[in-house]
C-alpha positions in Angstrom: 18.2 -7.5 12.8 17.3 -10.7 11.1 14.2 -11.0 8.9 12.5 -13.1 11.6 13.2 -10.4 14.2 11.8 -7.7 12.0 8.6 -9.7 11.3 8.1 -10.5 15.0 8.4 -6.8 15.9 6.0 -5.8 13.1 3.5 -8.4 14.1 3.8 -7.3 17.8 2.9 -3.7 17.0 0.3 -4.6 14.5 -1.4 -6.7 17.2 -1.0 -4.4 20.2 -1.5 -0.9 18.7 -5.3 -1.3 18.2 -5.8 2.5 18.3 -4.0 2.6 15.0 -6.1 -0.1 13.3 -8.4 2.4 11.7 -5.4 3.9 9.9 -4.1 0.5 9.2 -7.4 -0.4 7.6 -7.2 2.6 5.2 -3.6 2.1 4.5 -4.2 -1.6 3.8 -7.2 -1.0 1.6 -5.3 1.5 -0.5 -3.1 -1.3 -1.8 -6.1 -3.1 -3.2 -7.1 -2.7 -6.8 -10.7 -1.7 -7.2 -12.2 -2.1 -10.6 -15.5 -0.5 -11.6 -17.3 -2.1 -14.6 -21.0 -1.5 -15.4 -22.6 -2.7 -18.6 -26.4 -2.6 -19.1 -27.7 -5.3 -21.5 -30.7 -4.1 -23.3 -30.3 -0.5 -22.0 -32.9 1.4 -24.0 -31.2 4.7 -23.3 -28.0 3.7 -25.0 -24.9 5.6 -24.0 -25.1 8.1 -21.1 -25.5 11.7 -22.1 -22.8 14.4 -21.5 -24.3 15.6 -18.2 -24.3 12.0 -16.8 -20.7 11.4 -17.8 -19.7 14.8 -16.3 -21.5 14.0 -13.0 -19.9 10.5 -12.8 -16.4 12.0 -13.6 -16.9 14.7 -10.8 -17.9 12.0 -8.3 -14.9 9.8 -9.2 -12.5 12.7 -8.9 -13.9 13.7 -5.5 -13.7 10.0 -4.3 -10.1 9.6 -5.5 -9.1 12.9 -3.9 -10.7 11.9 -0.6 -9.1 8.4 -0.7 -5.7 10.0 -1.4 -6.0 12.3 1.6 -7.2 9.6 3.9 -4.5 7.2 2.7 -1.7 9.6 3.5 -3.2 10.8 6.7 -3.3 7.2 7.8 0.3 6.6 6.7 1.5 9.5 8.8 -0.6 8.4 11.8 0.9 4.9 11.6 4.5 6.2 11.4 4.1 8.5 14.4 2.0 5.9 16.3 4.5 3.0 15.9 7.5 5.2 17.0 5.5 6.4 20.0 4.7 2.7 20.9 8.4 1.7 20.5 9.3 4.4 23.1 6.8 3.0 25.6 4.0 5.5 25.0 0.6 5.2 23.3 -1.3 7.4 21.0 -5.1 7.7 20.9 -6.9 7.5 17.6 -7.5 11.2 17.7 -3.8 12.0 18.5 -2.7 9.8 15.6 -5.2 11.5 13.3 -3.8 14.9 14.1 -0.2 13.7 13.6 -1.1 12.2 10.2 -3.0 15.4 9.2 0.1 17.5 9.9 2.2 15.4 7.4 -0.2 14.2 4.7 0.8 16.9 2.2 4.5 16.1 2.2 3.8 12.4 1.9 1.6 13.1 -1.2 4.5 15.1 -2.7 7.0 12.2 -2.1 4.6 9.7 -3.5 4.0 11.8 -6.6 7.8 12.2 -7.2 8.2 8.5 -6.8 5.4 7.8 -9.2 6.8 10.2 -11.8 10.2 8.6 -11.7 8.8 5.1 -11.9 6.4 5.9 -14.8 9.2 7.7 -16.7 11.6 4.8 -16.3 9.0 2.3 -17.4 7.9 4.5 -20.3 11.5 5.0 -21.6 12.2 1.3 -21.4 8.9 0.5 -23.1 9.5 2.9 -26.0 13.1 1.6 -26.4 11.8 -2.0 -26.6 9.2 -1.1 -29.1 11.7 0.7 -31.3 14.2 -2.1 -31.1 11.4 -4.7 -31.9 10.3 -2.8 -35.0 13.8 -1.9 -36.2 15.7 -5.1 -35.4 13.2 -7.8 -34.9 12.3 -10.0 -31.9 15.5 -11.7 -31.1 17.8 -8.6 -31.2 15.1 -6.8 -29.2 15.2 -9.5 -26.5 19.0 -9.4 -26.5 18.9 -5.7 -25.8 15.9 -5.9 -23.5 17.3 -8.4 -21.0 20.3 -6.2 -20.0 18.0 -3.2 -19.9 15.7 -5.1 -17.5 18.7 -6.2 -15.4 19.5 -2.5 -14.9 15.9 -1.2 -14.6 14.8 -3.7 -11.9 17.5 -2.8 -9.3 16.9 0.9 -10.1 13.1 0.6 -9.5 13.7 -1.3 -6.3 16.2 1.4 -5.1 13.8 4.2 -5.7 11.0 2.3 -3.9 13.3 2.0 -0.9 14.2 5.7 -1.1 10.5 6.5 -1.2 9.7 4.3 1.8 12.5 5.8 4.0 11.8 9.3 2.8 8.3 9.1 4.1 9.6 8.1 7.6 12.2 10.9 7.5 9.6 13.5 6.4 7.3 12.6 9.3 9.7 11.9 12.1 12.1 14.7 11.3 9.6 17.2 9.9 11.4 17.7 6.5 10.2 18.8 3.1 9.8 16.3 0.3 13.0 16.9 -1.6 15.0 17.3 1.7 13.6 13.9 2.9 14.3 12.2 -0.4 17.9 13.5 -0.3 18.5 12.2 3.2 16.8 8.9 2.3 19.3 8.5 -0.5 22.2 9.1 1.9 20.6 6.8 4.5 20.3 4.0 1.9 24.0 4.1 1.0 25.5 1.0 2.4 22.1 -0.3 3.6 20.7 -1.8 0.4 20.8 -5.3 1.9 18.9 -4.0 4.9 16.2 -2.5 2.5 15.9 -5.9 0.7 15.5 -7.6 4.1 12.6 -5.2 4.9 10.9 -6.1 1.5 11.3 -9.8 2.3 10.0 -9.3 5.9 6.9 -7.4 4.5 6.1 -10.2 2.0 6.6 -13.1 4.4 4.8 -11.4 7.3 1.9 -10.5 5.1 1.6 -14.2 4.1 1.8 -15.1 7.8 -1.2 -12.9 8.4 -3.1 -13.8 5.3 -2.9 -17.6 5.3 -4.6 -18.1 8.7 -7.3 -15.5 7.7 -8.0 -17.5 4.6 -8.3 -20.7 6.7 -11.0 -18.9 8.8 -12.8 -17.2 6.0 -13.0 -20.1 3.5 -15.2 -22.4 5.7 -17.5 -19.5 6.5 -18.0 -18.7 2.8 -18.6 -22.4 2.1 -21.3 -22.6 4.8 -22.9 -19.5 3.4 -23.0 -21.0 -0.1 -24.6 -24.1 1.3 -27.2 -22.0 3.1 -28.3 -20.1 0.0 -31.0 -22.8 -1.1 -32.3 -22.9 2.5 -32.4 -19.3 3.5 -32.6 -17.6 0.1 -30.0 -15.4 -1.4 -30.7 -12.0 0.3 -30.8 -13.3 3.9 -27.5 -15.2 3.3 -25.9 -12.0 1.9 -27.0 -10.1 5.0 -25.7 -12.8 7.3 -22.4 -13.0 5.3 -21.9 -9.3 5.6 -22.6 -9.4 9.4 -20.0 -12.2 9.8 -17.3 -11.4 7.2 -17.1 -7.6 7.3 -15.7 -7.4 10.8 -13.2 -10.1 9.9 -12.2 -8.3 6.8 -11.8 -5.0 8.7 -9.5 -6.6 11.3 -7.5 -8.4 8.6 -7.0 -5.2 6.6 -6.3 -3.1 9.7 -3.6 -5.6 11.0 -2.1 -6.0 7.5 -1.8 -2.2 7.0 -0.4 -1.6 10.4 2.1 -4.4 10.0 3.4 -3.2 6.6 3.8 0.3 7.8 5.5 -0.8 11.1 8.1 -2.9 9.2 9.4 0.1 7.4 9.2 2.4 10.4 11.1 -0.1 12.6 13.6 -0.7 9.8 14.4 3.0 9.7 14.3 3.8 13.4 16.5 0.9 14.5 19.2 1.9 12.0 19.1 5.5 13.2 19.4 4.5 16.8 22.2 2.0 16.2 
């Protein structure tokens, strides 16, 4: 399959599998970076007390845990749903949820193993670069760092591909994490170019979805900004939420469904060929 054919299939399933949009939304939102910063100027109470800090920490841990569960339930639901759609069937939202619920644990384990390997690789390279910089100076450190990066980047890309395929193998073949990763490594052998094509298709297809959305959202935001002096700030915020939130939901849902479908299609077509 060419990159164009992969993108076209991904966009087709992202557009037509509307019962999977809820899961696509959560999968798409999981890739966004959410920053929480709160600073109270003139706060008479000063720093929060220990009880407040503990309460905030507990809430954050619960929220992160819930987001993690929902994220991987959604990924499993998308994988099963796209494969069912390719075979001419259709899954309801409830059926997709139960399919995702059955596999979320193994997907978490695969993601944790991938995260551990990635962090370890980056940490080893970072420590080596710091030692070289302090012991040898900037220029020798750069001379050593460039070959190290040339080795590390392909390795990190490879383990990313292994993780993406292992998730599909775990769900579709009902395998344990290490078993799925082992098969994904064998699957990737001789298919590295195919994996790179899937990465390119994901990036290009995401741009194809995002750019028209920006062209729609930007004029709406501009009109809302113009209306602030006329309608006041709070009514404009309410109006903006009423208009933009459905658009953002659909955008995130389609984006998440598309990205997951690219990798599922990329795996299934190779297995079937």
